C-alpha positions as CSV (number, residue, x, y, z in Angstrom):
1,M,-124.6,49.1,92.8
2,F,-124.5,49.1,88.6
3,L,-128.0,50.7,87.5
4,T,-130.6,52.4,89.5
5,I,-134.0,53.2,87.9
6,V,-135.3,56.1,89.1
7,A,-139.5,56.3,89.0
8,P,-141.5,59.5,89.5
9,Y,-144.9,58.5,91.5
10,Y,-147.6,60.7,91.1
11,N,-151.3,60.2,90.2
12,C,-150.5,57.2,88.4
13,S,-152.9,54.5,90.6
14,A,-154.1,52.1,87.4
15,Y,-150.8,51.9,86.0
16,I,-148.2,51.6,88.8
17,Y,-148.6,47.8,89.5
18,S,-147.7,47.3,85.5
19,C,-144.8,49.1,85.3
20,L,-143.6,47.5,89.1
21,K,-144.5,43.8,87.8
22,T,-142.0,44.3,84.4
23,I,-139.3,45.5,86.4
24,D,-139.6,42.6,88.7
25,D,-140.1,40.4,85.3
26,T,-136.7,41.8,84.2
27,L,-135.0,41.1,87.4
28,S,-135.8,37.8,87.8
29,D,-133.8,36.9,84.4
30,L,-130.9,38.8,85.3
31,D,-127.6,38.2,86.8
32,L,-128.3,40.3,90.1
33,E,-124.5,39.6,91.3
34,K,-122.5,40.6,87.9
35,T,-125.1,43.8,87.6
36,P,-127.0,44.7,90.8
37,V,-130.0,46.9,90.3
38,E,-131.6,49.5,92.5
39,I,-135.1,50.4,92.3
40,I,-136.0,54.2,93.8
41,V,-139.7,54.7,93.5
42,V,-140.3,59.0,94.6
43,D,-143.7,59.1,96.0
44,D,-144.4,62.6,95.1
45,F,-146.5,63.5,97.8
46,N,-149.7,62.0,96.6
47,V,-153.0,61.6,98.3
48,D,-153.9,58.4,100.5
49,T,-155.8,56.5,97.8
50,E,-152.6,56.7,95.6
51,V,-150.3,55.9,98.4
52,R,-152.4,53.0,98.8
53,A,-153.0,51.8,95.2
54,L,-148.7,51.8,95.5
55,N,-148.3,50.4,99.1
56,D,-150.0,47.3,97.1
57,A,-148.2,47.3,94.0
58,I,-144.5,47.5,95.8
59,S,-145.4,44.3,97.6
60,I,-144.1,42.6,94.4
61,L,-140.7,44.1,94.8
62,R,-140.4,43.6,98.6
63,N,-138.0,41.0,98.1
64,Y,-135.3,43.5,96.6
65,E,-132.5,44.6,99.1
66,C,-131.9,47.3,96.8
67,F,-135.7,48.8,96.6
68,R,-136.7,51.9,98.3
69,V,-139.5,54.5,98.2
70,L,-138.5,58.0,98.9
71,R,-141.5,60.4,100.3
72,P,-140.3,63.9,99.8
73,T,-142.1,66.2,102.2
74,Q,-143.8,68.3,99.5
75,N,-144.7,67.8,95.8
76,L,-142.0,68.0,93.6
77,G,-143.0,68.0,90.0
78,L,-141.5,65.5,87.7
79,S,-138.0,67.4,87.3
80,D,-137.0,67.9,90.6
81,A,-138.9,64.6,91.7
82,R,-136.2,62.8,89.0
83,N,-133.2,65.5,90.6
84,F,-134.4,64.1,94.0
85,G,-133.9,60.3,93.4
86,V,-130.5,61.0,91.6
87,R,-129.2,62.6,95.0
88,H,-130.5,58.9,96.7
89,A,-129.2,56.7,93.7
90,K,-126.3,54.2,94.6
91,G,-126.0,52.9,90.9
92,E,-122.9,53.6,88.1
93,Y,-126.2,54.0,85.9
94,I,-129.4,56.1,86.0
95,F,-132.3,55.0,84.0
96,F,-135.6,57.1,84.5
97,L,-138.7,55.4,84.1
98,D,-142.2,56.9,84.5
99,S,-144.7,54.8,86.8
100,D,-147.4,55.3,84.0
101,D,-145.0,53.1,81.4
102,Y,-143.8,49.7,81.5
103,I,-140.5,48.3,80.1
104,N,-140.0,45.0,77.1
105,K,-138.1,43.0,80.0
106,N,-136.3,41.1,77.5
107,N,-135.1,44.2,75.6
108,L,-134.2,45.4,78.8
109,K,-132.2,42.5,80.1
110,E,-130.0,42.9,76.9
111,I,-129.6,46.4,77.0
112,I,-127.9,46.3,81.0
113,E,-125.5,43.6,79.7
114,T,-124.9,45.1,76.4
115,L,-123.7,48.4,78.7
116,F,-121.9,46.2,81.4
117,S,-120.0,45.3,78.7
118,V,-119.1,48.2,76.5
119,R,-119.3,51.2,79.4
120,T,-120.2,54.0,77.6
121,D,-120.7,57.3,79.1
122,M,-124.9,56.8,77.7
123,I,-126.8,54.2,76.0
124,Y,-129.5,54.7,74.1
125,F,-132.3,52.7,72.7
126,G,-135.8,52.6,71.1
127,S,-138.9,52.3,72.1
128,H,-142.9,52.3,71.3
129,T,-146.0,54.4,72.3
130,F,-149.0,53.1,72.8
131,S,-153.1,54.3,73.4
132,S,-154.8,50.9,73.5
133,E,-154.1,47.2,73.0
134,H,-154.3,47.5,69.0
135,D,-152.8,51.1,68.6
136,W,-149.0,50.7,68.5
137,R,-146.5,52.8,67.3
138,E,-142.6,52.7,67.0
139,M,-141.0,55.7,68.1
140,S,-138.8,57.8,65.9
141,K,-135.4,56.0,65.7
142,F,-132.1,58.5,66.7
143,S,-129.8,58.9,63.7
144,F,-126.0,57.8,65.9
145,Q,-124.3,55.0,64.3
146,P,-125.8,51.3,65.8
147,R,-124.0,49.6,67.7
148,C,-120.4,50.9,68.5
149,I,-118.9,53.4,70.6
150,V,-119.8,57.2,69.0
151,Q,-117.5,60.0,70.6
152,V,-119.7,62.6,71.5
153,D,-118.4,66.0,69.7
154,D,-120.6,69.1,68.2
155,S,-121.7,67.2,65.3
156,V,-123.5,64.6,67.3
157,V,-125.3,67.0,69.3
158,A,-126.2,68.4,66.0
159,Q,-128.0,65.5,64.8
160,Y,-129.8,64.6,68.5
161,L,-131.0,67.9,68.0
162,E,-131.9,67.4,64.4
163,D,-133.6,64.1,65.8
164,C,-136.0,65.9,67.9
165,T,-136.3,62.7,70.3
166,F,-136.3,64.3,73.8
167,Y,-137.2,61.8,75.9
168,A,-135.1,61.0,79.6
169,W,-136.4,57.4,79.6
170,R,-134.4,56.7,76.1
171,F,-131.4,56.2,77.3
172,F,-129.2,55.3,80.7
173,V,-126.4,57.9,81.8
174,K,-123.8,57.8,84.3
175,R,-124.7,59.2,87.7
176,S,-121.5,61.1,87.6
177,I,-122.9,63.4,84.9
178,M,-126.4,63.9,86.3
179,Q,-124.5,65.3,89.4
180,D,-123.9,68.0,86.8
181,V,-126.6,68.3,85.1
182,R,-130.1,69.0,86.7
183,F,-134.3,68.8,85.3
184,H,-135.1,72.4,85.6
185,S,-137.8,72.7,88.0
186,R,-141.0,73.5,87.2
187,L,-141.2,73.3,83.3
188,Y,-143.4,70.7,81.4
189,M,-141.3,70.6,78.6
190,E,-138.3,69.5,80.7
191,D,-136.8,66.6,78.6
192,I,-136.4,69.2,75.5
193,A,-134.0,71.7,77.9
194,T,-132.3,68.9,80.1
195,T,-131.7,65.6,77.7
196,P,-129.4,67.3,75.0
197,L,-127.2,68.8,77.8
198,I,-127.0,66.0,79.0
199,L,-125.4,64.5,75.6
200,S,-123.2,67.4,75.5
201,H,-121.7,66.5,79.0
202,S,-120.6,62.5,77.9
203,Q,-117.7,61.8,75.7
204,T,-119.0,58.2,74.6
205,I,-122.1,56.6,73.9
206,W,-123.9,53.9,72.8
207,Y,-127.0,53.0,70.5
208,E,-128.9,49.9,70.4
209,P,-132.2,50.3,68.6
210,L,-133.8,47.8,70.7
211,S,-137.4,48.7,72.2
212,V,-137.3,48.8,75.9
213,V,-139.9,51.4,77.1
214,N,-143.3,51.1,76.2
215,Y,-144.9,54.7,76.2
216,R,-148.2,55.2,77.4
217,I,-150.4,58.0,75.8
218,R,-153.2,59.2,78.6
219,P,-156.3,60.8,77.4
220,N,-155.8,63.0,80.8
221,S,-151.8,62.9,81.0
222,I,-149.9,66.6,81.5
223,M,-149.1,65.7,77.3
224,T,-152.7,65.8,76.6
225,T,-154.4,68.0,78.2
226,W,-154.8,72.0,77.4
227,N,-152.8,74.0,79.9
228,P,-151.6,77.2,78.4
229,Q,-147.9,77.5,80.6
230,K,-147.2,73.3,79.4
231,Y,-147.2,75.6,75.0
232,I,-145.6,78.7,76.3
233,D,-142.9,76.2,78.0
234,M,-142.5,74.2,74.4
235,V,-140.9,77.9,73.3
236,R,-139.0,78.2,76.7
237,A,-137.4,74.9,77.0
238,P,-135.7,74.9,73.8
239,S,-134.2,78.5,74.2
240,L,-132.7,77.5,77.4
241,I,-131.0,74.5,75.5
242,N,-130.1,77.0,73.3
243,D,-128.3,79.3,75.6
244,D,-126.5,76.5,77.5
245,L,-125.2,74.6,74.3
246,A,-124.5,78.2,72.6
247,L,-121.6,78.4,75.5
248,R,-120.8,75.1,75.7
249,Y,-119.9,75.1,71.8
250,A,-119.4,78.5,71.0
251,G,-118.4,79.4,67.4
252,S,-120.0,75.9,66.1
253,P,-122.2,76.6,63.1
254,A,-123.9,73.0,63.5
255,I,-125.1,73.4,67.0
256,A,-126.3,77.4,65.6
257,H,-127.6,75.8,62.2
258,Q,-129.7,73.3,64.7
259,S,-130.9,75.6,67.6
260,R,-132.1,78.0,64.8
261,I,-134.4,74.9,63.2
262,L,-135.6,73.8,66.6
263,G,-136.9,77.2,67.3
264,Y,-138.6,77.3,64.3
265,K,-140.1,74.0,64.7
266,F,-141.3,75.0,68.5
267,F,-143.1,77.9,67.6
268,Y,-145.0,76.3,65.1
269,W,-146.0,73.8,67.1
270,S,-146.7,75.1,69.8
271,I,-149.1,77.3,68.8
272,S,-150.7,74.5,66.4
273,D,-151.1,72.2,69.3
274,A,-152.1,74.5,71.8
275,R,-155.4,75.2,68.9
276,K,-155.9,71.2,68.5
277,A,-155.9,71.1,72.6
278,N,-158.3,73.8,73.2
279,K,-160.6,73.5,69.9
280,D,-159.2,75.5,67.9
281,K,-159.4,78.5,70.1
282,V,-156.1,80.3,70.8
283,D,-155.9,83.9,72.9
284,I,-154.3,86.2,70.9
285,Q,-152.6,87.7,74.4
286,Y,-151.0,83.9,74.7
287,Y,-150.0,84.1,70.6
288,N,-148.0,87.3,71.3
289,Q,-146.4,86.0,74.6
290,I,-145.4,83.0,72.3
291,K,-144.2,85.5,69.6
292,N,-142.5,87.3,71.6
293,L,-140.2,84.6,73.2
294,Y,-139.4,83.7,70.3
295,D,-138.0,86.6,69.6
296,R,-136.6,87.2,72.4
297,N,-134.4,83.9,72.1
298,F,-134.1,83.7,68.6
299,G,-134.1,86.7,67.3
300,S,-136.6,88.5,65.2
301,F,-137.6,86.5,61.7
302,N,-135.9,87.8,58.9
303,I,-137.9,86.5,55.4
304,A,-134.3,87.0,53.0
305,K,-132.2,84.8,55.5
306,D,-134.7,82.9,57.4
307,F,-136.6,81.4,54.3
308,F,-134.9,78.8,53.0
309,L,-133.7,77.4,55.8
310,L,-137.3,76.9,56.6
311,K,-138.5,75.6,53.5
312,N,-135.6,72.8,54.1
313,T,-137.2,72.4,57.6
314,F,-140.4,71.8,56.6
315,D,-141.1,71.9,52.6
316,F,-142.8,75.0,50.0
317,K,-146.3,74.9,51.7
318,G,-145.0,74.6,55.1
319,A,-142.4,77.4,55.0
320,L,-145.3,79.9,53.9
321,K,-147.9,78.6,56.8
322,W,-145.2,79.4,59.3
323,I,-144.5,83.2,58.1
324,L,-148.3,83.3,57.8
325,L,-148.2,82.0,61.4
326,Y,-145.9,84.3,62.4
327,R,-146.7,87.6,60.6
328,S,-150.5,87.0,61.7
329,Y,-152.3,85.0,63.9
330,Y,-155.7,86.4,62.7
331,L,-154.9,85.7,59.5
332,Y,-153.6,82.0,59.9
333,H,-156.3,81.3,61.6
334,R,-158.9,82.6,59.3
335,T,-157.0,80.7,55.9
336,I,-155.1,77.7,57.9
337,T,-156.7,76.4,60.5
338,P,-159.7,73.8,59.7
339,S,-162.5,75.9,61.4
340,G,-161.1,79.0,60.0
341,H,-160.3,77.4,56.8
342,L,-164.1,76.1,56.4
343,K,-164.9,79.7,57.4
344,Y,-162.5,81.1,55.0
345,R,-164.4,78.7,52.1
346,A,-167.9,79.1,53.3
347,L,-166.8,83.1,53.2
348,R,-165.4,82.3,49.9
349,R,-168.6,80.4,48.5
350,K,-170.8,83.3,49.3
351,T,-168.5,86.2,48.0
352,L,-168.2,84.2,44.9
353,S,-172.3,83.5,44.4
354,Y,-172.6,87.3,45.1
355,T,-169.9,87.6,42.6
356,K,-171.9,85.9,40.2
357,L,-175.0,87.6,40.9
358,V,-173.2,91.0,40.1
359,V,-171.8,89.8,36.8
360,K,-175.3,88.6,35.7
361,A,-177.0,91.7,36.5
362,V,-174.0,93.3,34.7
363,F,-174.4,91.0,31.4
364,C,-178.0,91.4,31.5
365,L,-178.2,95.2,32.0
366,I,-175.2,95.8,28.7
367,I,-177.9,93.1,26.5
368,I,-180.3,95.7,27.6
369,L,-178.4,98.6,26.9
370,L,-177.6,97.6,23.9
371,F,-181.0,96.4,23.0
372,F,-182.2,100.3,23.3
373,M,-179.2,101.1,21.4
374,N,-180.4,99.2,17.9
375,V,-184.0,100.3,18.7
376,Y,-182.7,103.7,18.9
377,Q,-180.3,102.8,15.2
378,L,-183.3,101.8,13.8
379,F,-185.4,104.2,14.8
380,F,-183.4,107.4,13.4
381,A,-182.5,105.2,10.3
382,Y,-186.2,104.4,9.2
383,G,-187.1,107.7,10.6
């Protein structure tokens, strides 16, 4: 078996058919004797209505001998559902596909044929995001040298950290590597904590900048709804990969440098994204929990050492915003966030109006005082 597609399925009844249909369209154009493909759908303990939708959708793949639906005895979550699929996979390579996304069949076919030819440990590719038929965006490209075999070392892993493209569905990887690297259980940002480690266990990669996966942005998905633990995991996940890579590349300046920058980014994003998701409201206890987690894993902020690195990571204004957020969430909220900024501007306008009144009153008093002084001088001069 050349490739196993692992597709965890949970509460995606509206999208599972389009996902499996694009797989079917791809397989119909492939030489399956040359590159045999296995499909594993992990039914992650869904309710009956979701199971019925899945059973209706899988009818299009029943003609393939290498198609299976696996049903664990309890809900595993995305990470362990992927791990569960890997344990049952037979393919030389693994491709993780979310069941609410779908694939570009022509480009997937080309990726499979390229990988069959080059036989690297991993192959990376491009992707698009979409939220409707008219809102499509190309996702960030990798900085790897395209269409050539790249030897993996600490500089390649550091570049991957800088790219911040941590998605498990943007590559194929050898199953032997996934037997050594597991997705972290019950972690919202599992791809951040796992995909750099997968790369670090590889010796060779290939980057083919074709868009393969169309990533669906759903209004009620895990990534778009408010959940405090999700944003805590935005700092926890990079701290986990920071620990793993520090052991694997001990003494690497490039890894240490990018790990520090990763901490900056996800500390800021965890607060700012939480604020956006929760209508500009972030509890101070939640903020303190995030900050303490950052300090424990990345060290306390030192302006003498960190300012220029911050400025290069964001820009001068962004560095000042980061420092303000780190030093005082109250001041950040009052001056930087949209609602806080509006309140600040309103207060500033009110303060300015009061200031103007005071200045005018003082000016009038001075005029009156000068008037009486002149009268007094005239009175004594002619008296």
